[in-house]
C-alpha positions as CSV (number, residue, x, y, z in Angstrom):
1,Q,-4.9,-41.0,16.0
2,V,-5.6,-44.8,15.9
3,Q,-8.1,-46.6,13.3
4,L,-10.1,-49.2,14.9
5,V,-11.8,-52.0,13.0
6,E,-14.5,-54.5,14.3
7,S,-15.1,-58.0,12.9
8,G,-17.2,-61.0,13.8
9,G,-20.4,-60.2,13.7
10,G,-22.7,-62.6,11.6
11,L,-26.4,-64.3,11.8
12,V,-26.5,-67.1,14.8
13,Q,-29.6,-68.4,16.8
14,P,-30.7,-67.8,20.4
15,G,-28.2,-68.3,23.0
16,G,-25.4,-69.1,20.4
17,S,-22.3,-67.1,20.7
18,L,-20.3,-64.6,18.9
19,R,-17.0,-63.1,19.6
20,L,-16.2,-59.4,18.6
21,S,-13.0,-58.0,17.7
22,C,-11.7,-55.0,17.8
23,A,-8.2,-54.5,15.7
24,G,-6.1,-51.2,16.1
25,S,-3.7,-49.8,13.3
26,G,-1.6,-46.1,13.6
27,S,-1.2,-47.0,17.5
28,T,-0.9,-49.5,20.3
29,L,-4.5,-50.0,22.2
30,D,-3.0,-50.0,25.1
31,V,-2.5,-46.6,25.4
32,Y,-6.5,-46.1,25.7
33,A,-10.0,-47.3,27.2
34,I,-12.0,-49.3,24.8
35,G,-15.4,-49.3,25.0
36,W,-18.3,-51.3,23.0
37,F,-21.9,-49.9,21.9
38,R,-24.3,-51.1,19.8
39,Q,-27.1,-49.4,18.1
40,A,-30.5,-51.6,17.0
41,P,-32.9,-50.1,14.3
42,G,-35.2,-47.1,16.1
43,K,-33.2,-47.0,19.0
44,E,-30.2,-44.8,20.5
45,R,-26.7,-46.2,20.6
46,E,-26.0,-47.4,23.4
47,G,-23.0,-48.3,26.1
48,V,-23.0,-52.1,26.4
49,S,-18.9,-52.7,28.3
50,C,-16.0,-50.8,28.3
51,I,-12.0,-52.5,29.3
52,S,-9.7,-49.7,31.2
53,K,-6.2,-49.0,29.6
54,S,-4.4,-51.4,32.1
55,G,-7.2,-54.2,31.8
56,G,-7.9,-53.8,35.5
57,N,-11.5,-52.4,35.5
58,T,-14.2,-53.6,33.4
59,Y,-18.4,-52.9,33.4
60,Y,-21.1,-54.1,31.6
61,T,-24.6,-52.5,31.7
62,D,-26.9,-54.4,33.3
63,S,-28.5,-56.4,30.3
64,V,-25.6,-58.2,29.0
65,K,-23.6,-58.7,32.7
66,G,-22.8,-62.3,32.7
67,R,-23.4,-62.8,29.5
68,F,-20.7,-60.7,27.8
69,T,-17.3,-60.4,29.0
70,I,-13.9,-58.2,27.6
71,S,-10.3,-58.3,27.3
72,R,-7.9,-56.9,25.7
73,D,-4.8,-58.9,24.2
74,N,-1.7,-56.4,23.9
75,A,0.3,-58.9,21.6
76,K,-2.5,-58.8,18.9
77,N,-3.6,-55.5,19.3
78,T,-6.8,-56.1,20.2
79,V,-9.8,-55.7,22.3
80,S,-12.6,-59.0,22.2
81,L,-16.2,-58.7,23.1
82,Q,-17.3,-62.2,23.7
83,M,-21.0,-62.3,23.5
84,N,-22.6,-65.8,25.0
85,S,-26.6,-66.5,25.7
86,L,-26.9,-64.6,22.8
87,K,-30.7,-63.1,22.7
88,P,-33.1,-61.5,19.8
89,E,-32.7,-58.4,22.0
90,D,-29.1,-58.5,21.5
91,T,-29.3,-57.7,17.3
92,A,-27.8,-54.5,16.2
93,V,-24.6,-52.9,15.1
94,Y,-22.0,-53.0,17.4
95,Y,-19.4,-50.3,17.4
96,C,-15.6,-50.1,19.7
97,A,-13.9,-46.9,20.4
98,A,-10.9,-45.3,22.5
99,D,-10.5,-43.4,25.2
100,R,-7.6,-42.0,26.3
101,V,-8.7,-41.6,29.7
102,P,-5.5,-42.9,32.2
103,Y,-8.0,-44.8,34.8
104,G,-11.1,-46.6,34.3
105,C,-13.6,-46.6,31.6
106,Y,-16.9,-44.7,31.1
107,V,-19.6,-45.9,28.4
108,A,-20.8,-41.8,28.1
109,Q,-20.1,-41.9,24.1
110,Y,-18.5,-38.4,24.0
111,E,-15.5,-39.7,26.1
112,Y,-14.5,-41.8,23.0
113,D,-12.3,-40.0,20.6
114,S,-12.2,-42.9,17.5
115,W,-14.7,-45.3,16.4
116,G,-14.4,-48.2,14.2
117,Q,-17.3,-48.9,11.4
118,G,-19.2,-51.1,13.2
119,T,-20.2,-54.7,12.8
120,Q,-23.9,-56.6,12.3
121,V,-24.8,-59.0,14.9
122,T,-28.4,-60.6,13.9
123,V,-29.7,-63.1,16.7
124,S,-32.7,-65.1,15.1
125,S,-33.9,-68.4,15.0
């Protein structure tokens, strides 16, 4: 089973940018759709973005659309989430997850088989 490790989180000022990375081991990520989820303290975990196995389909939740971009780099066996124009409400632990769905992608949590440990993103002045 694939293992996932997130990296790239940290403290950033409002309006700043961060790039999160999801690295795979034990398998290539190109056989999975990959989703990004986040959970803020006291709130339910929510789907943020996902990218299909092929990279041909992407999804963004409305609150991040136009600010975040998901992409995959098969040569590096990674999936990235570029986050621009960050807001305090983006503060959360961000998780990546892998789904064997062969086409498209979804941010329903039950779809995903493997999860990373999470990386903290804090947006504050």
